[in-house]
Biopython code that builds the backbone (N, CA, C, O; Angstrom):
import numpy as np
from Bio.PDB.StructureBuilder import StructureBuilder

atoms = [
    (1, "MET", "N", (29.282, 6.643, 8.912)),
    (1, "MET", "CA", (28.351, 6.445, 9.998)),
    (1, "MET", "C", (27.312, 5.407, 9.572)),
    (1, "MET", "O", (26.620, 5.598, 8.572)),
    (2, "GLN", "N", (27.202, 4.335, 10.307)),
    (2, "GLN", "CA", (26.370, 3.199, 9.936)),
    (2, "GLN", "C", (24.888, 3.428, 10.229)),
    (2, "GLN", "O", (24.039, 2.897, 9.512)),
    (3, "THR", "N", (24.561, 4.189, 11.244)),
    (3, "THR", "CA", (23.153, 4.324, 11.620)),
    (3, "THR", "C", (22.375, 5.248, 10.693)),
    (3, "THR", "O", (21.148, 5.168, 10.650)),
    (4, "GLU", "N", (23.046, 6.118, 9.952)),
    (4, "GLU", "CA", (22.333, 7.026, 9.058)),
    (4, "GLU", "C", (21.542, 6.289, 7.978)),
    (4, "GLU", "O", (20.368, 6.610, 7.789)),
    (5, "PRO", "N", (22.122, 5.305, 7.246)),
    (5, "PRO", "CA", (21.302, 4.570, 6.271)),
    (5, "PRO", "C", (20.163, 3.788, 6.928)),
    (5, "PRO", "O", (19.078, 3.670, 6.359)),
    (6, "GLU", "N", (20.408, 3.263, 8.106)),
    (6, "GLU", "CA", (19.366, 2.504, 8.798)),
    (6, "GLU", "C", (18.197, 3.402, 9.183)),
    (6, "GLU", "O", (17.042, 2.980, 9.125)),
    (7, "ILE", "N", (18.492, 4.633, 9.575)),
    (7, "ILE", "CA", (17.424, 5.577, 9.906)),
    (7, "ILE", "C", (16.630, 5.926, 8.649)),
    (7, "ILE", "O", (15.408, 6.066, 8.710)),
    (8, "ARG", "N", (17.308, 6.068, 7.518)),
    (8, "ARG", "CA", (16.602, 6.351, 6.270)),
    (8, "ARG", "C", (15.689, 5.188, 5.892)),
    (8, "ARG", "O", (14.571, 5.403, 5.423)),
    (9, "TYR", "N", (16.159, 3.962, 6.093)),
    (9, "TYR", "CA", (15.316, 2.790, 5.816)),
    (9, "TYR", "C", (14.110, 2.771, 6.752)),
    (9, "TYR", "O", (12.999, 2.443, 6.335)),
    (10, "LEU", "N", (14.331, 3.122, 8.014)),
    (10, "LEU", "CA", (13.237, 3.162, 8.975)),
    (10, "LEU", "C", (12.214, 4.233, 8.584)),
    (10, "LEU", "O", (11.008, 3.995, 8.647)),
    (11, "LYS", "N", (12.698, 5.407, 8.181)),
    (11, "LYS", "CA", (11.785, 6.463, 7.733)),
    (11, "LYS", "C", (10.989, 6.015, 6.504)),
    (11, "LYS", "O", (9.792, 6.284, 6.403)),
    (12, "SER", "N", (11.651, 5.340, 5.583)),
    (12, "SER", "CA", (10.962, 4.831, 4.393)),
    (12, "SER", "C", (9.904, 3.812, 4.772)),
    (12, "SER", "O", (8.802, 3.817, 4.223)),
    (13, "PHE", "N", (10.241, 2.930, 5.719)),
    (13, "PHE", "CA", (9.287, 1.910, 6.162)),
    (13, "PHE", "C", (8.080, 2.552, 6.834)),
    (13, "PHE", "O", (6.945, 2.143, 6.588)),
    (14, "ILE", "N", (8.313, 3.547, 7.674)),
    (14, "ILE", "CA", (7.210, 4.224, 8.364)),
    (14, "ILE", "C", (6.338, 4.965, 7.356)),
    (14, "ILE", "O", (5.111, 4.916, 7.436)),
    (15, "LEU", "N", (6.972, 5.651, 6.409)),
    (15, "LEU", "CA", (6.226, 6.351, 5.369)),
    (15, "LEU", "C", (5.382, 5.375, 4.557)),
    (15, "LEU", "O", (4.211, 5.640, 4.286)),
    (16, "TYR", "N", (5.971, 4.254, 4.172)),
    (16, "TYR", "CA", (5.240, 3.227, 3.419)),
    (16, "TYR", "C", (4.052, 2.715, 4.223)),
    (16, "TYR", "O", (2.949, 2.592, 3.690)),
    (17, "THR", "N", (4.264, 2.419, 5.491)),
    (17, "THR", "CA", (3.208, 1.860, 6.329)),
    (17, "THR", "C", (2.035, 2.828, 6.458)),
    (17, "THR", "O", (0.878, 2.429, 6.332)),
    (18, "ILE", "N", (2.336, 4.091, 6.707)),
    (18, "ILE", "CA", (1.270, 5.079, 6.886)),
    (18, "ILE", "C", (0.501, 5.291, 5.582)),
    (18, "ILE", "O", (-0.730, 5.285, 5.574)),
    (19, "ILE", "N", (1.231, 5.479, 4.480)),
    (19, "ILE", "CA", (0.565, 5.727, 3.200)),
    (19, "ILE", "C", (-0.240, 4.504, 2.765)),
    (19, "ILE", "O", (-1.372, 4.642, 2.301)),
    (20, "ALA", "N", (0.331, 3.312, 2.910)),
    (20, "ALA", "CA", (-0.378, 2.093, 2.507)),
    (20, "ALA", "C", (-1.624, 1.874, 3.363)),
    (20, "ALA", "O", (-2.661, 1.449, 2.854)),
    (21, "LEU", "N", (-1.527, 2.161, 4.650)),
    (21, "LEU", "CA", (-2.679, 1.987, 5.538)),
    (21, "LEU", "C", (-3.819, 2.923, 5.154)),
    (21, "LEU", "O", (-4.966, 2.497, 5.020)),
    (22, "ILE", "N", (-3.497, 4.190, 4.981)),
    (22, "ILE", "CA", (-4.536, 5.166, 4.639)),
    (22, "ILE", "C", (-5.126, 4.878, 3.265)),
    (22, "ILE", "O", (-6.343, 4.909, 3.083)),
    (23, "THR", "N", (-4.253, 4.596, 2.297)),
    (23, "THR", "CA", (-4.731, 4.305, 0.943)),
    (23, "THR", "C", (-5.582, 3.044, 0.923)),
    (23, "THR", "O", (-6.620, 3.013, 0.263)),
    (24, "GLY", "N", (-5.162, 2.007, 1.631)),
    (24, "GLY", "CA", (-5.931, 0.773, 1.694)),
    (24, "GLY", "C", (-7.307, 0.982, 2.301)),
    (24, "GLY", "O", (-8.298, 0.420, 1.833)),
    (25, "MET", "N", (-7.359, 1.801, 3.355)),
    (25, "MET", "CA", (-8.655, 2.079, 3.980)),
    (25, "MET", "C", (-9.575, 2.839, 3.036)),
    (25, "MET", "O", (-10.762, 2.528, 2.937)),
    (26, "VAL", "N", (-9.035, 3.829, 2.347)),
    (26, "VAL", "CA", (-9.853, 4.631, 1.435)),
    (26, "VAL", "C", (-10.331, 3.782, 0.259)),
    (26, "VAL", "O", (-11.510, 3.808, -0.093)),
    (27, "ILE", "N", (-9.412, 3.030, -0.345)),
    (27, "ILE", "CA", (-9.784, 2.176, -1.477)),
    (27, "ILE", "C", (-10.791, 1.113, -1.045)),
    (27, "ILE", "O", (-11.760, 0.842, -1.754)),
    (28, "GLY", "N", (-10.555, 0.516, 0.120)),
    (28, "GLY", "CA", (-11.485, -0.493, 0.627)),
    (28, "GLY", "C", (-12.867, 0.073, 0.897)),
    (28, "GLY", "O", (-13.873, -0.576, 0.613)),
    (29, "ALA", "N", (-12.921, 1.282, 1.445)),
    (29, "ALA", "CA", (-14.216, 1.901, 1.728)),
    (29, "ALA", "C", (-14.966, 2.230, 0.430)),
    (29, "ALA", "O", (-16.171, 2.006, 0.324)),
    (30, "ILE", "N", (-14.243, 2.757, -0.538)),
    (30, "ILE", "CA", (-14.883, 3.119, -1.804)),
    (30, "ILE", "C", (-15.382, 1.881, -2.541)),
    (30, "ILE", "O", (-16.536, 1.824, -2.966)),
    (31, "GLN", "N", (-14.499, 0.883, -2.689)),
    (31, "GLN", "CA", (-14.924, -0.315, -3.422)),
    (31, "GLN", "C", (-15.987, -1.076, -2.650)),
    (31, "GLN", "O", (-16.872, -1.677, -3.259)),
    (32, "GLY", "N", (-15.924, -1.067, -1.319)),
    (32, "GLY", "CA", (-16.945, -1.729, -0.524)),
    (32, "GLY", "C", (-18.303, -1.068, -0.660)),
    (32, "GLY", "O", (-19.328, -1.746, -0.737)),
    (33, "ALA", "N", (-18.309, 0.261, -0.690)),
    (33, "ALA", "CA", (-19.569, 0.982, -0.851)),
    (33, "ALA", "C", (-20.173, 0.731, -2.237)),
    (33, "ALA", "O", (-21.373, 0.493, -2.373)),
    (34, "ILE", "N", (-19.331, 0.787, -3.244)),
    (34, "ILE", "CA", (-19.837, 0.576, -4.611)),
    (34, "ILE", "C", (-20.320, -0.861, -4.794)),
    (34, "ILE", "O", (-21.433, -1.098, -5.263)),
    (35, "LEU", "N", (-19.471, -1.812, -4.419)),
    (35, "LEU", "CA", (-19.840, -3.218, -4.595)),
    (35, "LEU", "C", (-21.018, -3.589, -3.701)),
    (35, "LEU", "O", (-21.903, -4.335, -4.119)),
    (36, "GLY", "N", (-21.035, -3.072, -2.471)),
    (36, "GLY", "CA", (-22.153, -3.339, -1.574)),
    (36, "GLY", "C", (-23.466, -2.799, -2.113)),
    (36, "GLY", "O", (-24.505, -3.452, -2.001)),
    (37, "ALA", "N", (-23.422, -1.610, -2.697)),
    (37, "ALA", "CA", (-24.641, -1.029, -3.268)),
    (37, "ALA", "C", (-25.126, -1.846, -4.463)),
    (37, "ALA", "O", (-26.324, -2.080, -4.618)),
    (38, "ILE", "N", (-24.192, -2.275, -5.301)),
    (38, "ILE", "CA", (-24.570, -3.072, -6.475)),
    (38, "ILE", "C", (-25.160, -4.418, -6.040)),
    (38, "ILE", "O", (-26.220, -4.823, -6.517)),
    (39, "LEU", "N", (-24.468, -5.096, -5.138)),
    (39, "LEU", "CA", (-24.951, -6.414, -4.698)),
    (39, "LEU", "C", (-26.233, -6.286, -3.873)),
    (39, "LEU", "O", (-27.131, -7.121, -3.983)),
    (40, "GLY", "N", (-26.315, -5.238, -3.048)),
    (40, "GLY", "CA", (-27.542, -5.016, -2.275)),
    (40, "GLY", "C", (-28.724, -4.717, -3.167)),
    (40, "GLY", "O", (-29.837, -5.183, -2.923)),
    (41, "GLY", "N", (-28.474, -3.935, -4.204)),
    (41, "GLY", "CA", (-29.535, -3.636, -5.165)),
    (41, "GLY", "C", (-29.985, -4.855, -5.941)),
    (41, "GLY", "O", (-31.123, -4.933, -6.404)),
    (42, "ALA", "N", (-29.064, -5.818, -6.078)),
    (42, "ALA", "CA", (-29.402, -7.052, -6.785)),
    (42, "ALA", "C", (-30.101, -8.055, -5.872)),
    (42, "ALA", "O", (-30.513, -9.123, -6.326)),
    (43, "GLY", "N", (-30.238, -7.718, -4.582)),
    (43, "GLY", "CA", (-30.948, -8.591, -3.659)),
    (43, "GLY", "C", (-30.117, -9.714, -3.071)),
    (43, "GLY", "O", (-30.670, -10.718, -2.621)),
    (44, "ILE", "N", (-28.791, -9.565, -3.064)),
    (44, "ILE", "CA", (-27.896, -10.584, -2.508)),
    (44, "ILE", "C", (-27.960, -10.522, -0.982)),
    (44, "ILE", "O", (-28.175, -9.455, -0.406)),
    (45, "ASP", "N", (-27.775, -11.660, -0.339)),
    (45, "ASP", "CA", (-27.783, -11.773, 1.121)),
    (45, "ASP", "C", (-26.681, -10.887, 1.722)),
    (45, "ASP", "O", (-25.606, -10.739, 1.141)),
    (46, "VAL", "N", (-26.964, -10.304, 2.890)),
    (46, "VAL", "CA", (-26.025, -9.383, 3.542)),
    (46, "VAL", "C", (-24.702, -10.080, 3.876)),
    (46, "VAL", "O", (-23.632, -9.499, 3.696)),
    (47, "ARG", "N", (-24.773, -11.306, 4.354)),
    (47, "ARG", "CA", (-23.547, -12.040, 4.703)),
    (47, "ARG", "C", (-22.688, -12.277, 3.462)),
    (47, "ARG", "O", (-21.463, -12.189, 3.540)),
    (48, "THR", "N", (-23.290, -12.567, 2.353)),
    (48, "THR", "CA", (-22.556, -12.765, 1.104)),
    (48, "THR", "C", (-21.913, -11.456, 0.655)),
    (48, "THR", "O", (-20.793, -11.459, 0.143)),
    (49, "ILE", "N", (-22.607, -10.348, 0.843)),
    (49, "ILE", "CA", (-22.049, -9.043, 0.497)),
    (49, "ILE", "C", (-20.830, -8.749, 1.370)),
    (49, "ILE", "O", (-19.818, -8.254, 0.872)),
    (50, "GLN", "N", (-20.917, -9.046, 2.649)),
    (50, "GLN", "CA", (-19.790, -8.811, 3.556)),
    (50, "GLN", "C", (-18.562, -9.619, 3.142)),
    (50, "GLN", "O", (-17.447, -9.098, 3.098)),
    (51, "ILE", "N", (-18.780, -10.875, 2.844)),
    (51, "ILE", "CA", (-17.659, -11.741, 2.452)),
    (51, "ILE", "C", (-17.065, -11.278, 1.123)),
    (51, "ILE", "O", (-15.845, -11.187, 0.982)),
    (52, "THR", "N", (-17.918, -10.990, 0.161)),
    (52, "THR", "CA", (-17.449, -10.548, -1.154)),
    (52, "THR", "C", (-16.688, -9.234, -1.052)),
    (52, "THR", "O", (-15.623, -9.088, -1.653)),
    (53, "CYS", "N", (-17.215, -8.288, -0.307)),
    (53, "CYS", "CA", (-16.540, -6.997, -0.150)),
    (53, "CYS", "C", (-15.224, -7.152, 0.621)),
    (53, "CYS", "O", (-14.251, -6.456, 0.330)),
    (54, "GLY", "N", (-15.192, -8.047, 1.588)),
    (54, "GLY", "CA", (-13.948, -8.291, 2.326)),
    (54, "GLY", "C", (-12.861, -8.873, 1.448)),
    (54, "GLY", "O", (-11.708, -8.446, 1.515)),
    (55, "ILE", "N", (-13.220, -9.844, 0.627)),
    (55, "ILE", "CA", (-12.233, -10.469, -0.262)),
    (55, "ILE", "C", (-11.750, -9.480, -1.314)),
    (55, "ILE", "O", (-10.546, -9.345, -1.536)),
    (56, "THR", "N", (-12.674, -8.796, -1.957)),
    (56, "THR", "CA", (-12.255, -7.840, -2.988)),
    (56, "THR", "C", (-11.517, -6.648, -2.379)),
    (56, "THR", "O", (-10.617, -6.093, -3.009)),
    (57, "GLY", "N", (-11.883, -6.256, -1.185)),
    (57, "GLY", "CA", (-11.146, -5.184, -0.503)),
    (57, "GLY", "C", (-9.714, -5.584, -0.215)),
    (57, "GLY", "O", (-8.800, -4.772, -0.354)),
    (58, "PHE", "N", (-9.513, -6.825, 0.182)),
    (58, "PHE", "CA", (-8.157, -7.331, 0.408)),
    (58, "PHE", "C", (-7.349, -7.306, -0.883)),
    (58, "PHE", "O", (-6.192, -6.887, -0.881)),
    (59, "VAL", "N", (-7.947, -7.749, -1.978)),
    (59, "VAL", "CA", (-7.248, -7.768, -3.265)),
    (59, "VAL", "C", (-6.907, -6.350, -3.717)),
    (59, "VAL", "O", (-5.778, -6.088, -4.133)),
    (60, "PHE", "N", (-7.866, -5.439, -3.639)),
    (60, "PHE", "CA", (-7.611, -4.053, -4.030)),
    (60, "PHE", "C", (-6.532, -3.435, -3.145)),
    (60, "PHE", "O", (-5.662, -2.715, -3.634)),
    (61, "GLY", "N", (-6.587, -3.715, -1.843)),
    (61, "GLY", "CA", (-5.574, -3.190, -0.922)),
    (61, "GLY", "C", (-4.193, -3.741, -1.198)),
    (61, "GLY", "O", (-3.203, -3.016, -1.094)),
    (62, "ALA", "N", (-4.111, -5.032, -1.555)),
    (62, "ALA", "CA", (-2.814, -5.633, -1.877)),
    (62, "ALA", "C", (-2.209, -5.020, -3.132)),
    (62, "ALA", "O", (-1.005, -4.772, -3.189)),
    (63, "VAL", "N", (-3.032, -4.779, -4.121)),
    (63, "VAL", "CA", (-2.550, -4.151, -5.365)),
    (63, "VAL", "C", (-2.073, -2.725, -5.080)),
    (63, "VAL", "O", (-1.005, -2.323, -5.542)),
    (64, "ALA", "N", (-2.850, -1.972, -4.331)),
    (64, "ALA", "CA", (-2.454, -0.603, -3.988)),
    (64, "ALA", "C", (-1.167, -0.608, -3.166)),
    (64, "ALA", "O", (-0.290, 0.226, -3.385)),
    (65, "SER", "N", (-1.050, -1.527, -2.237)),
    (65, "SER", "CA", (0.140, -1.635, -1.408)),
    (65, "SER", "C", (1.376, -1.933, -2.247)),
    (65, "SER", "O", (2.453, -1.401, -1.979)),
    (66, "PHE", "N", (1.226, -2.779, -3.259)),
    (66, "PHE", "CA", (2.347, -3.101, -4.141)),
    (66, "PHE", "C", (2.842, -1.861, -4.876)),
    (66, "PHE", "O", (4.048, -1.624, -4.949)),
    (67, "PHE", "N", (1.921, -1.066, -5.422)),
    (67, "PHE", "CA", (2.332, 0.129, -6.153)),
    (67, "PHE", "C", (2.922, 1.189, -5.230)),
    (67, "PHE", "O", (3.841, 1.908, -5.622)),
    (68, "ILE", "N", (2.410, 1.290, -4.025)),
    (68, "ILE", "CA", (2.986, 2.219, -3.051)),
    (68, "ILE", "C", (4.384, 1.759, -2.657)),
    (68, "ILE", "O", (5.289, 2.581, -2.514)),
    (69, "PHE", "N", (4.565, 0.468, -2.482)),
    (69, "PHE", "CA", (5.884, -0.085, -2.161)),
    (69, "PHE", "C", (6.886, 0.245, -3.267)),
    (69, "PHE", "O", (8.006, 0.673, -2.986)),
    (70, "ARG", "N", (6.485, 0.048, -4.515)),
    (70, "ARG", "CA", (7.367, 0.368, -5.643)),
    (70, "ARG", "C", (7.725, 1.850, -5.652)),
    (70, "ARG", "O", (8.872, 2.211, -5.916)),
    (71, "TRP", "N", (6.752, 2.706, -5.366)),
    (71, "TRP", "CA", (6.991, 4.144, -5.353)),
    (71, "TRP", "C", (7.980, 4.520, -4.242)),
    (71, "TRP", "O", (8.897, 5.310, -4.466)),
    (72, "ILE", "N", (7.793, 3.958, -3.059)),
    (72, "ILE", "CA", (8.695, 4.248, -1.941)),
    (72, "ILE", "C", (10.111, 3.780, -2.255)),
    (72, "ILE", "O", (11.070, 4.503, -1.986)),
    (73, "ILE", "N", (10.257, 2.600, -2.810)),
    (73, "ILE", "CA", (11.583, 2.095, -3.179)),
    (73, "ILE", "C", (12.227, 3.023, -4.194)),
    (73, "ILE", "O", (13.396, 3.385, -4.056)),
    (74, "ARG", "N", (11.465, 3.412, -5.220)),
    (74, "ARG", "CA", (12.007, 4.247, -6.298)),
    (74, "ARG", "C", (12.384, 5.640, -5.806)),
    (74, "ARG", "O", (13.391, 6.193, -6.249)),
    (75, "THR", "N", (11.596, 6.219, -4.896)),
    (75, "THR", "CA", (11.844, 7.597, -4.488)),
    (75, "THR", "C", (12.700, 7.727, -3.234)),
    (75, "THR", "O", (13.387, 8.735, -3.069)),
    (76, "GLN", "N", (12.678, 6.745, -2.356)),
    (76, "GLN", "CA", (13.363, 6.883, -1.081)),
    (76, "GLN", "C", (14.646, 6.054, -0.972)),
    (76, "GLN", "O", (15.660, 6.541, -0.472)),
    (77, "ILE", "N", (14.603, 4.830, -1.430)),
    (77, "ILE", "CA", (15.717, 3.920, -1.178)),
    (77, "ILE", "C", (16.717, 3.882, -2.326)),
    (77, "ILE", "O", (17.923, 3.940, -2.084)),
    (78, "LEU", "N", (16.251, 3.786, -3.564)),
    (78, "LEU", "CA", (17.184, 3.694, -4.692)),
    (78, "LEU", "C", (18.132, 4.888, -4.813)),
    (78, "LEU", "O", (19.313, 4.684, -5.097)),
    (79, "PRO", "N", (17.669, 6.125, -4.609)),
    (79, "PRO", "CA", (18.628, 7.232, -4.663)),
    (79, "PRO", "C", (19.738, 7.107, -3.614)),
    (79, "PRO", "O", (20.890, 7.453, -3.876)),
    (80, "GLN", "N", (19.383, 6.612, -2.427)),
    (80, "GLN", "CA", (20.391, 6.434, -1.380)),
    (80, "GLN", "C", (21.372, 5.324, -1.738)),
    (80, "GLN", "O", (22.571, 5.442, -1.484)),
    (81, "LEU", "N", (20.865, 4.259, -2.322)),
    (81, "LEU", "CA", (21.751, 3.174, -2.749)),
    (81, "LEU", "C", (22.665, 3.623, -3.879)),
    (81, "LEU", "O", (23.828, 3.223, -3.938)),
    (82, "ALA", "N", (22.141, 4.456, -4.780)),
    (82, "ALA", "CA", (22.964, 4.968, -5.881)),
    (82, "ALA", "C", (24.084, 5.853, -5.344)),
    (82, "ALA", "O", (25.221, 5.762, -5.807)),
    (83, "LYS", "N", (23.772, 6.709, -4.369)),
    (83, "LYS", "CA", (24.806, 7.555, -3.756)),
    (83, "LYS", "C", (25.870, 6.695, -3.091)),
    (83, "LYS", "O", (27.066, 6.942, -3.240)),
    (84, "HIS", "N", (25.428, 5.694, -2.364)),
    (84, "HIS", "CA", (26.357, 4.808, -1.661)),
    (84, "HIS", "C", (27.248, 4.068, -2.663)),
    (84, "HIS", "O", (28.451, 3.928, -2.441)),
    (85, "TYR", "N", (26.664, 3.603, -3.752)),
    (85, "TYR", "CA", (27.427, 2.884, -4.774)),
    (85, "TYR", "C", (28.453, 3.799, -5.429)),
    (85, "TYR", "O", (29.591, 3.394, -5.669)),
    (86, "GLU", "N", (28.043, 5.054, -5.722)),
    (86, "GLU", "CA", (28.968, 5.990, -6.352)),
    (86, "GLU", "C", (30.134, 6.337, -5.425)),
    (86, "GLU", "O", (31.255, 6.555, -5.885)),
    (87, "GLN", "N", (29.867, 6.386, -4.119)),
    (87, "GLN", "CA", (30.949, 6.658, -3.155)),
    (87, "GLN", "C", (31.900, 5.476, -3.057)),
    (87, "GLN", "O", (33.102, 5.666, -2.871)),
    (88, "GLN", "N", (31.386, 4.270, -3.177)),
    (88, "GLN", "CA", (32.216, 3.080, -3.072)),
    (88, "GLN", "C", (32.993, 2.800, -4.352)),
    (88, "GLN", "O", (34.101, 2.266, -4.306)),
    (89, "HIS", "N", (32.404, 3.165, -5.512)),
    (89, "HIS", "CA", (33.013, 2.894, -6.817)),
    (89, "HIS", "C", (33.093, 4.183, -7.639)),
    (89, "HIS", "O", (32.263, 4.412, -8.519)),
    (90, "PRO", "N", (34.082, 5.014, -7.354)),
    (90, "PRO", "CA", (34.158, 6.298, -8.080)),
    (90, "PRO", "C", (34.522, 6.132, -9.547)),
    (90, "PRO", "O", (34.621, 7.120, -10.275)),
]
sb = StructureBuilder()
sb.init_structure("model")
sb.init_model(0)
sb.init_chain("A")
sb.init_seg("    ")
for serial, (resi, resn, name, xyz) in enumerate(atoms, 1):
    if name == "N":
        sb.init_residue(resn, " ", resi, " ")
    sb.init_atom(name, np.array(xyz, "f"), 0.0, 1.0, " ", f" {name:<3s}", serial, name[0])
structure = sb.get_structure()
């Protein structure tokens, strides 16, 4: 049945998207609050704080997204590919 692997890939993609979105928001909020407090305490302009927190939030989110992607591939997709390979090459 061809649609079963495709549904598993879709489930993996949805799981990745939800986890990456929530994790990115949490990491961005935490790093933004910490960095904003440090820069605000140092007397930096508000616009500069916004830009700095936005850029660093993007970088932190990209790094977190990469590790979540690796985890999803390792736990969701590779086992299915291994099963498929073993069935094709006994």
